[in-house]
GULORO-416374 format. One record per residue (C-alpha): x, y, z; residue in one letter. Coordinates in nm, 4 decimals. Last residue first. Example, Ala and Ser with C-alpha at 12.3 -4.5 7.8 and 13.67 -1.06 7.14 Angstrom:
R        px        py        pz  res
R    1.3670   -0.1060    0.7140    S
R    1.2300   -0.4500    0.7800    A
end
This chain:
R        px        py        pz  res
R    8.5968   11.6433    9.0229    Y
R    8.8061   11.9526    9.1038    F
R    8.8070   11.9941    9.4816    F
R    9.1811   11.9664    9.5388    L
R    9.2548   12.2197    9.2628    N
R    9.6141   12.1765    9.1429    I
R    9.6028   11.9616    8.8309    E
R    9.2247   12.0054    8.7938    R
R    9.2756   12.3774    8.7269    P
R    9.4655   12.3194    8.3997    V
R    9.8349   12.4026    8.3935    I
R    9.9092   12.5775    8.0641    I
R   10.1898   12.4205    7.8649    R
R    9.9863   12.1022    7.8526    N
R   10.1552   11.7852    7.9670    M
R   10.1591   11.4765    7.7447    G
R   10.5328   11.4115    7.7742    D
R   10.5178   11.4175    8.1534    L
R   10.2110   11.1921    8.1774    E
R   10.3693   10.9331    7.9487    V
R   10.6963   10.9865    8.1334    H
R   10.5528   10.8911    8.4709    N
R   10.8474   10.9819    8.6922    V
R   10.8970   10.7998    9.0248    I
R   11.0575   10.5005    8.8532    L
R   11.3731   10.6989    8.7766    A
R   11.4504   10.6750    9.1492    P
R   11.5564   10.3090    9.0992    D
R   11.4084   10.1251    9.3955    I
R   11.3983    9.7759    9.2452    S
R   11.7709    9.7943    9.1667    S
R   11.8532    9.7764    9.5386    K
R   11.6245    9.4782    9.5931    L
R   11.7809    9.2931    9.3009    N
R   12.1317    9.3758    9.4243    S
R   12.0658    9.2401    9.7750    D
R   12.3180    9.4102   10.0060    T
R   12.0984    9.7002   10.1192    I
R   12.2534    9.9033   10.4040    W
R   12.4294   10.1412   10.1645    D
R   12.0937   10.2410   10.0131    N
R   12.0490   10.6007   10.1321    G
R   11.7570   10.7376    9.9324    W
R   11.7372   10.9835    9.6448    L
R   12.0345   10.8715    9.4364    C
R   12.0402   11.0695    9.1125    V
R   12.1229   10.9718    8.7556    S
R   11.9868   11.2486    8.5326    E
R   11.6709   11.1763    8.3366    K
R   11.5534   11.5420    8.3331    K
R   11.2694   11.4393    8.5694    V
R   11.5394   11.2905    8.7930    I
R   11.7119   11.6301    8.8018    R
R   11.3906   11.7961    8.9164    C
R   11.3596   11.5354    9.1922    I
R   11.7127   11.6215    9.3058    S
R   11.6381   11.9948    9.3517    E
R   11.9167   12.2038    9.1962    Q
R   11.7301   12.3150    8.8844    Y
R   11.8627   12.4018    8.5375    D
R   11.6249   12.4257    8.2443    S
R   11.6838   12.1350    8.0068    N
R   11.3254   12.0529    7.9087    Q
R   11.2528   12.3984    7.7705    C
R   10.9003   12.5305    7.7091    I
R   10.7030   12.2233    7.8230    P
R   10.9465   12.1913    8.1165    Y
R   10.9175   12.5532    8.2403    S
R   10.5917   12.5418    8.4379    V
R   10.6374   12.1925    8.5854    R
R   10.9988   12.2879    8.6561    Q
R   10.8730   12.5787    8.8639    L
R   10.6624   12.3287    9.0580    W
R   10.9602   12.1125    9.1538    I
R   11.1628   12.4267    9.2253    E
R   10.9022   12.5474    9.4756    M
R   10.9253   12.2207    9.6699    H
R   11.3035   12.2495    9.6866    G
R   11.2941   12.6108    9.8086    T
R   11.4938   12.5825   10.1293    N
R   11.6763   12.9157   10.1276    P
R   11.5618   13.2419    9.9686    F
R   11.7321   13.4525    9.7026    Q
R   11.6951   13.1519    9.4747    R
R   11.3265   13.2325    9.4318    M
R   11.4006   13.5654    9.2645    R
R   11.6587   13.4029    9.0391    N
R   11.4055   13.1394    8.9366    K
R   11.1452   13.4049    8.8500    I
R   11.3985   13.6056    8.6487    K
R   11.5050   13.2898    8.4683    E
R   11.1403   13.2157    8.3884    M
R   11.1061   13.5650    8.2392    V
R   11.3955   13.4984    7.9998    E
R   11.2513   13.1575    7.9187    L
R   10.9160   13.3119    7.8278    R
R   11.0841   13.5758    7.6142    T
R   11.2770   13.3084    7.4229    S
R   10.9576   13.1072    7.3887    D
R   10.7772   13.3850    7.1988    R
R   10.4842   13.6283    7.2256    D
R   10.4019   13.6259    7.5956    L
R   10.0445   13.5168    7.6727    V
R   10.1602   13.1626    7.7530    S
R   10.3669   13.3020    8.0402    L
R   10.0486   13.4274    8.2077    L
R    9.8840   13.0851    8.1812    K
R   10.1819   12.8990    8.3288    S
R   10.2158   13.1640    8.6005    L
R    9.8586   13.1021    8.7189    I
R    9.9209   12.7289    8.7545    G
R   10.2523   12.7903    8.9284    A
R   10.0727   13.0179    9.1756    C
R    9.8333   12.7270    9.2373    V
R   10.1265   12.5006    9.3265    P
R   10.3023   12.7786    9.5241    F
R   10.0273   12.8500    9.7759    C
R   10.2163   12.7012   10.0726    H
R   10.5018   12.9371    9.9818    P
R   10.2944   13.2372   10.0998    S
R   10.5279   13.5400   10.1099    T
R   10.7350   13.4258    9.8113    V
R   10.4359   13.2892    9.6201    A
R   10.2498   13.6192    9.6607    I
R   10.5578   13.8014    9.5268    D
R   10.5698   13.5658    9.2294    V
R   10.2019   13.6345    9.1557    V
R   10.2577   14.0129    9.1672    V
R   10.5532   13.9977    8.9265    S
R   10.3623   13.7703    8.6888    I
R   10.0679   14.0132    8.6865    L
R   10.2957   14.3004    8.5873    V
R   10.4542   14.0852    8.3182    L
R   10.1100   13.9877    8.1841    P
R   10.0039   14.3512    8.1275    S
R    9.6718   14.2667    7.9599    T
R    9.5136   13.9228    7.9405    I
R    9.2818   13.8026    7.6637    S
R    9.0613   13.4966    7.6203    E
R    9.0368   13.4271    7.9935    A
R    8.9506   13.0634    8.0741    S
R    9.2680   12.9923    8.2706    Y
R    9.2598   13.3388    8.4295    I
R    8.9191   13.2746    8.5898    R
R    9.0071   12.9241    8.7071    E
R    9.3355   13.0543    8.8467    H
R    9.1534   13.3385    9.0227    L
R    8.9289   13.0924    9.2076    D
R    9.2314   12.8846    9.3099    V
R    9.4121   13.2032    9.4153    L
R    9.1234   13.3047    9.6417    A
R    9.1166   12.9562    9.7948    K
R    9.4925   12.9638    9.8575    T
R    9.4716   13.3047   10.0242    V
R    9.1739   13.1898   10.2341    S
R    9.3761   12.8896   10.3504    G
R    9.6400   13.1194   10.4934    A
R   10.0033   13.0859   10.3834    N
R   10.0727   13.4501   10.4736    P
R    9.7866   13.6409   10.6418    F
R    9.8598   14.0158   10.6299    E
R   10.0840   13.9979   10.3222    V
R    9.8480   13.7407   10.1704    G
R    9.5486   13.9742   10.2030    H
R    9.7376   14.2506   10.0198    E
R    9.8398   14.0076    9.7464    H
R    9.4829   13.8794    9.7119    I
R    9.3556   14.2355    9.6626    L
R    9.6443   14.2956    9.4203    L
R    9.5332   13.9958    9.2145    L
R    9.1794   14.1320    9.1844    N
R    9.3147   14.4751    9.0912    K
R    9.5216   14.3154    8.8155    Q
R    9.2254   14.1113    8.6916    M
R    8.9969   14.4141    8.6635    D
R    8.6449   14.2851    8.7220    E
R    8.7256   14.3071    9.0920    S
R    8.6540   14.0536    9.3619    Y
R    8.7097   13.9961    9.7305    Q
R    8.6120   14.3268    9.8882    R
R    8.6656   14.2576   10.2542    S
R    8.4433   14.1093   10.5236    R
R    8.4701   13.7475   10.4065    M
R    8.8461   13.7883   10.3583    W
R    8.8833   13.9165   10.7144    K
R    8.6767   13.6303   10.8559    L
R    8.8789   13.3745   10.6579    K
R    9.2080   13.5240   10.7747    D
R    9.0892   13.5241   11.1358    P
R    9.0018   13.1504   11.1290    K
R    8.6428   13.0759   11.2251    I
R    8.6357   12.9353   11.5783    V
R    8.6830   13.2866   11.7239    S
R    8.3735   13.4526   11.5764    S
R    8.1397   13.1736   11.6880    I
R    8.2919   13.1220   12.0325    I
R    8.2966   13.4780   12.1611    S
R    8.4185   13.4145   12.5152    E
R    8.7666   13.3470   12.3835    S
R    9.0802   13.1581   12.4740    N
R    9.4417   13.1388   12.3597    T
R    9.7346   12.8964   12.3536    T
R    9.9129   12.9594   12.0231    K
R   10.2253   13.1264   12.1596    N
R   10.2392   12.8727   12.4443    T
R   10.2927   12.5862   12.2004    N
R   10.2090   12.2898   12.4194    L
R   10.4656   12.0217   12.4953    K
R   10.5552   11.6665   12.3971    L
R   10.7821   11.4053   12.5564    G
R   10.4918   11.1704   12.6275    L
R   10.4815   11.2446   13.0026    D
R   10.5086   11.6127   12.9145    I
R   10.1982   11.5752   12.6977    L
R    9.9848   11.4438   12.9830    V
R   10.0935   11.7206   13.2226    K
R   10.0352   11.9952   12.9655    T
R    9.6911   11.8524   12.8903    L
R    9.6044   11.8600   13.2616    A
R    9.7103   12.2261   13.2900    K
R    9.5208   12.3137   12.9735    L
R    9.2084   12.1386   13.1025    I
R    9.2287   12.3115   13.4428    V
R    9.2645   12.6483   13.2662    E
R    8.9530   12.5783   13.0617    G
R    8.7604   12.4818   13.3735    T
R    8.8506   12.8181   13.5307    Q
R    8.7486   12.9998   13.2112    P
R    8.3833   12.8944   13.2480    N
R    8.1306   12.6816   13.0607    D
R    8.3838   12.4881   12.8535    V
R    8.4746   12.4076   12.4923    F
R    8.8334   12.2972   12.4245    C
R    8.9577   12.3260   12.0667    R
R    9.2815   12.1318   12.0252    Y
R    9.5278   12.1230   11.7348    D
R    9.7846   11.8408   11.7160    D
R    9.5890   11.6227   11.4729    R
R    9.2404   11.7744   11.4636    Y
R    9.1051   11.7574   11.8161    R
R    8.7598   11.8688   11.9257    L
R    8.7292   11.8880   12.3039    I
R    8.3996   11.9012   12.4918    K
R    8.3492   11.9946   12.8564    Y
R    8.1402   11.9096   13.1630    K
R    8.3082   11.6195   13.3474    V
R    8.5931   11.7814   13.5397    V
R    8.6195   11.6165   13.8828    G
R    8.9989   11.6340   13.8960    N
R    9.0284   11.2535   13.8625    S
R    8.7998   11.2786   13.5598    K
R    9.0303   11.5397   13.4103    L
R    9.3311   11.3088   13.4367    E
R    9.1353   11.0153   13.2923    E
R    9.0181   11.2267   12.9974    E
R    9.3723   11.3497   12.9382    L
R    9.5117   10.9955   12.9413    Q
R    9.2566   10.8882   12.6817    N
R    9.3307   11.1858   12.4602    D
R    9.7055   11.1216   12.4954    A
R    9.6488   10.7626   12.3805    Y
R    9.4590   10.8961   12.0789    A
R    9.7554   11.1285   12.0160    L
R   10.0016   10.8391   12.0093    V
R    9.7962   10.6300   11.7664    I
R    9.7146   10.9443   11.5653    E
R   10.0862   10.9991   11.5033    S
R   10.1030   10.6599   11.3327    V
R    9.8109   10.7574   11.1080    F
R    9.9716   11.0846   11.0008    D
R   10.2883   10.8827   10.9403    M
R   10.0970   10.6593   10.6976    L
R    9.9355   10.9614   10.5319    V
R   10.2823   11.0812   10.4347    S
R   10.4851   11.4028   10.4655    G
R   10.6409   11.4100   10.8105    Q
R   10.8920   11.1528   10.9302    A
R   10.8828   11.0719   11.3008    I
R   11.0661   11.2424   11.5844    G
R   11.2752   11.1447   11.8820    N
R   11.3985   10.7858   11.9074    T
R   11.6866   10.8278   11.6644    Q
R   11.8492   10.5072   11.5383    G
R   11.9744   10.6590   11.2124    Y
R   11.6270   10.7837   11.1163    R
R   11.4847   10.5055   10.8941    M
R   11.5800   10.2353   11.1433    N
R   11.4283   10.4267   11.4345    Q
R   11.0883   10.4315   11.2651    L
R   11.1198   10.0609   11.1864    L
R   11.2014    9.9801   11.5496    V
R   10.9106   10.1845   11.6871    D
R   10.6645   10.0198   11.4463    I
R   10.7793    9.6761   11.5649    A
R   10.7639    9.7861   11.9288    N
R   10.4015    9.8976   11.8971    G
R   10.3066    9.5819   11.7054    I
R   10.4424    9.3546   11.9784    L
R   10.6369    9.0694   11.8188    R
R   10.9383    9.2969   11.8478    N
R   10.9769    9.2086   12.2144    D
R   11.2574    9.4370   12.3313    R
R   11.0321    9.6800   12.5211    R
R   10.8503    9.4095   12.7147    N
R   10.8484    9.5633   13.0649    K
R   10.8314    9.9132   12.9216    K
R   10.5379    9.8168   12.6986    A
R   10.3495    9.6534   12.9861    F
R   10.3904    9.9572   13.2135    P
R   10.3076   10.2096   12.9344    K
R    9.9935   10.0509   12.7936    G
R    9.9988    9.8234   12.4884    H
R    9.9319   10.0396   12.1828    M
R    9.9907   10.3852   12.3268    A
R   10.2958   10.2789   12.5257    W
R   10.4294   10.1044   12.2143    A
R   10.3891   10.4262   12.0164    I
R   10.5484   10.6155   12.3064    S
R   10.8803   10.4433   12.2285    H
R   10.9017   10.6604   11.9144    T
R   10.9038   10.9829   12.1146    Y
R   10.7065   11.2301   11.9043    I
R   10.8923   11.5623   11.8942    S
R   10.9511   11.6161   11.5213    A
R   10.5925   11.5165   11.4457    Y
R   10.4470   11.7567   11.7046    C
R   10.6665   12.0615   11.6529    D
R   10.4908   12.2440   11.9424    T
R   10.1518   12.0935   12.0261    I
R    9.8388   12.3026   11.9866    D
R    9.5956   12.4890   12.2058    A
R    9.2710   12.6843   12.1722    F
R    9.0262   12.7486   12.4570    F
R    8.6551   12.8067   12.3879    V
R    8.4090   12.9694   12.6253    Y
R    8.0329   12.9787   12.6877    N
R    7.9246   12.6244   12.6045    Y
R    7.6106   12.4461   12.4831    E
R    7.4746   12.6534   12.1930    L
R    7.8276   12.7661   12.1003    A
R    7.8875   12.3961   12.0338    L
R    7.7146   12.4330   11.6964    E
R    7.9823   12.6773   11.5792    I
R    8.2554   12.4297   11.6713    S
R    8.0637   12.1568   11.4866    K
R    8.0730   12.3659   11.1688    Q
R    8.4427   12.4513   11.1926    E
R    8.5645   12.1111   11.3055    I
R    8.3372   11.8413   11.1596    Q
R    8.2181   11.9908   10.8341    Q
R    8.5271   12.1964   10.7527    W
R    8.7698   11.9247   10.8603    W
R    8.5703   11.6631   10.6677    F
R    8.5953   11.8740   10.3532    T
R    8.9710   11.9054   10.4081    I
R    9.0157   11.5301   10.4534    Q
R    8.7992   11.4484   10.1517    A
R    9.0029   11.6933    9.9430    A
R    9.3216   11.5230   10.0611    K
R    9.1799   11.1896    9.9464    D
R    9.1330   11.3307    9.5949    K
R    8.7855   11.3236    9.4447    K
R    8.7260   11.0739    9.1663    R
R    8.4652   10.8662    9.3464    G
R    8.4793   10.8450    9.7236    A
R    8.7686   10.9871    9.9169    A
R    8.9731   10.7845   10.1618    E
R    9.0215   10.9347   10.5060    R
R    9.3123   10.9596   10.7470    P
R    9.2048   11.0077   11.1111    L
R    9.1801   11.3777   11.1895    S
R    8.8527   11.4326   11.3714    L
R    8.9382   11.3029   11.7184    C
R    8.6603   11.3789   11.9660    E
R    8.7368   11.4291   12.3328    I
R    8.4482   11.4083   12.5820    Y
R    8.3337   11.0495   12.5457    K
R    8.6806   10.9262   12.4588    S
R    8.7946   10.6441   12.2343    Q
R    9.1070   10.4745   12.3686    L
R    8.9470   10.1300   12.3777    Q
R    8.8066   10.1751   12.0256    K
R    9.1476   10.2857   11.8983    F
R    9.2959    9.9744   12.0587    R
R    9.0432    9.7497   11.8860    N
R    9.1373    9.8922   11.5471    G
R    9.5081    9.8523   11.6184    I
R    9.4579    9.4920   11.7322    M
R    9.2588    9.4067   11.4187    L
R    9.5298    9.5643   11.2041    W
R    9.7962    9.3626   11.3858    N
R    9.6095    9.0349   11.3347    D
R    9.5563    9.1021   10.9632    E
R    9.9005    9.2398   10.8843    R
R    9.8222    9.6004   10.7997    T
R   10.0691    9.7665   11.0374    I
R   10.3618    9.5339   10.9706    T
R   10.3269    9.5144   10.5927    D
R   10.2742    9.8925   10.5720    V
R   10.5849    9.9504   10.7825    L
R   10.7893    9.7037   10.5763    A
R   10.6687    9.8674   10.2531    I
R   10.7800   10.2061   10.3879    Y
R   11.1139   10.0587   10.4904    I
R   11.1722    9.9382   10.1341    V
R   11.0441   10.2643    9.9824    P
R   11.2760   10.4841   10.1952    H
R   11.0407   10.7430   10.3411    I
R   10.9988   11.0583   10.1351    L
R   11.0402   11.3198   10.4033    Q
R   10.8919   11.6660   10.4286    F
R   11.1148   11.9133   10.6114    P
R   10.9493   12.2446   10.7028    R
R   11.1251   12.5786   10.6740    W
R   11.1565   12.9150   10.8433    A
R   11.4355   13.1290   10.6988    Y
R   11.2604   13.3756   10.4692    R
R   10.9706   13.3271   10.2284    G
R   10.7553   13.2134   10.5191    D
R   10.7353   12.8343   10.5256    K
R   11.0049   12.7195   10.2807    N
R   10.9604   12.3540   10.1907    S
R   11.2523   12.1130   10.2049    V
R   11.2087   11.7761   10.0391    I
R   11.3945   11.5199   10.2475    T
R   11.4919   11.1731   10.1258    Y
R   11.4969   10.8911   10.3798    N
R   11.8049   10.6813   10.4601    V
R   12.0097   10.9928   10.5270    D
R   12.2327   10.8203   10.7851    D
R   12.3061   10.4494   10.8015    C
R   12.3410   10.2169   11.1015    D
R   11.9656   10.1797   11.1520    K
R   11.9282   10.0576   10.7933    A
R   12.0703    9.7204   10.9005    K
R   11.7361    9.6082   11.0448    Q
R   11.5323    9.6731   10.7301    C
R   11.5473    9.3226   10.5788    V
R   11.4136    9.1726   10.9029    D
R   11.0882    9.3705   10.8805    F
R   11.0437    9.2908   10.5095    S
R   11.0657    8.9153   10.5678    N
R   11.1535    8.8090   10.2137    K
R   10.9927    8.6226    9.9226    D
R   10.7669    8.9128    9.8238    L
R   11.0257    9.1830    9.8959    L
R   11.1277    9.2516    9.5348    A
R   10.7601    9.2721    9.4351    D
R   10.6934    9.5309    9.7077    N
R   10.9898    9.7402    9.5991    A
R   10.8632    9.7444    9.2393    S
R   10.5073    9.8256    9.3467    S
R   10.6322   10.1108    9.5643    L
R   10.8505   10.2378    9.2781    I
R   10.5629   10.2329    9.0307    G
R   10.3024   10.3835    9.2610    C
R   10.5268   10.6807    9.3471    F
R   10.3963   10.9166    9.0782    D
R   10.5567   11.2503    8.9932    I
R   10.3854   11.3181    8.6596    Y
R   10.0893   11.4738    8.8433    S
R   10.2932   11.7631    8.9810    P
R   10.3505   11.7435    9.3580    L
R   10.1275   11.8077    9.6597    G
R   10.2596   11.7271   10.0075    I
R   10.0798   11.3956   10.0565    N
R   10.3544   11.1492    9.9687    C
R   10.3018   10.7785   10.0378    Y
R    9.9268   10.8315   10.0705    S
R    9.9047   11.0232    9.7412    E
R   10.0965   10.7435    9.5662    S
R    9.8605   10.4775    9.6990    K
R   10.0305   10.2084    9.9086    L
R    9.8574   10.3221   10.2295    F
R    9.5129   10.2671   10.0753    F
R    9.5966    9.9213    9.9371    K
R    9.7187    9.8146   10.2801    R
R    9.4088    9.9595   10.4441    A
R    9.1871    9.7659   10.2040    E
R    9.3699    9.4408   10.2820    A
R    9.3455    9.5033   10.6578    S
R    8.9749    9.5790   10.6259    S
R    8.8731    9.9426   10.6145    M
R    8.6539   10.1428   10.8526    E
R    8.9629   10.2420   11.0515    L
R    9.0944   10.4263   10.7440    V
R    8.7957   10.6583   10.7648    S
R    8.5452   10.6626   10.4829    R
R    8.4124   10.8792   10.2007    D
R    8.0812   10.7549   10.0613    V
R    7.9511   10.7880    9.7084    A
R    7.5958   10.8878    9.6222    N
R    7.5712   10.8520    9.2476    L
R    7.4324   11.0878    8.9863    D
R    7.7640   11.2620    8.9236    G
R    7.9551   11.2420    9.2487    V
R    7.7537   11.3626    9.5480    Q
R    7.9455   11.2954    9.8672    T
R    7.8241   11.1052   10.1710    T
R    8.0471   11.1132   10.4788    E
R    8.1336   10.8053   10.6814    T
R    8.2229   10.7970   11.0524    M
end
């Protein structure tokens, strides 16, 4: 399904990855924002290292090269992101560039890509609609912006439309989906479970080849796939599309034929005429997921008779009902702070901060900057997901201070506040973006920050690589675009962090 977007005077079209040729898909997966989709400063660019690794593998069989990686631990690099300002955290992995290239080579080989496309068509369901396949944005818009726009159009808006046809909606999601995916289930999804089990050592089968490479990057583990790239989002969709197909068959055998399910990754919205049918669907979904080594998150399994009010996220509804704006910038920020305390990491908090960032960026005068800085830091602590835009606001507020020594003193206070909490690697990367134009030698523990400072750091486990040319091709220093770094403004402009800035 394509979506038309207005860019300048031209109608440009976003598209799903399955609408691409094998060559186009390969180019798409090798983009920096596909390799790492967690949101990093613009000077962190993985195109160079992926191109270097690809060149070093041109005369080699990339799949065979990766076989020894299975015997090594810490092959991938993990960026830890705090989820709640306390002890919950999410690991995002930068896949070893050599194994990443091997995966892209394997998946986008022309015959394999054709087989994958045909398999998705076979698994397509009449009653269950997948709306989370990776998308490429048209024009200058970021791919992540295209994905979010598509979510809004196809999930929230379509959910509201379905209130015309159904009386109830049931919500469900999978517990720790990426961490729980059984790698052998990729072959089951691609080839059917009986055939895949019978031929589980045949690496000519695309499902087995993907399985092997995933195990190789995770010390031979068969449970869990790396989170943090569009490529892994796509691999997860192979398994989840198979689950959709199995769920439809299970419901058909139970005589359930009047329902509609919208799935976005591991989140399900099940529309039914009565609660009994909804319970049957949840029971069938539980059975299907168990067979794949997955399970529903019982804490997030809910239902509602009021479809329209329940399909819009509670934080968004609350923000729509509340006073969102004040001419006084401090009062405006405190409104966002209060909303963030009630709904940490919510999309409405991020959106409100993005709007405030644009307002603060263009402000000619700002009063009480230290007070505003304190409030912004507290928002960032309770809603770590919002940290990139908080960094943008902080960069402007720091610029109001009268001298660099004062700015550095305040930055140290911010860093010390953040260091009270564990797992803040992602935050440190953005704090460095704020402090680097003021002082390039500020101390950070995160390895990527040290690479920016030109320190010698090993990001990925390379003990399994014996070819010296291949090993030198993945020098971590290649991830920093120094032209971009040296040309940075002290104040982060909105387009650096705003997904929808054209």
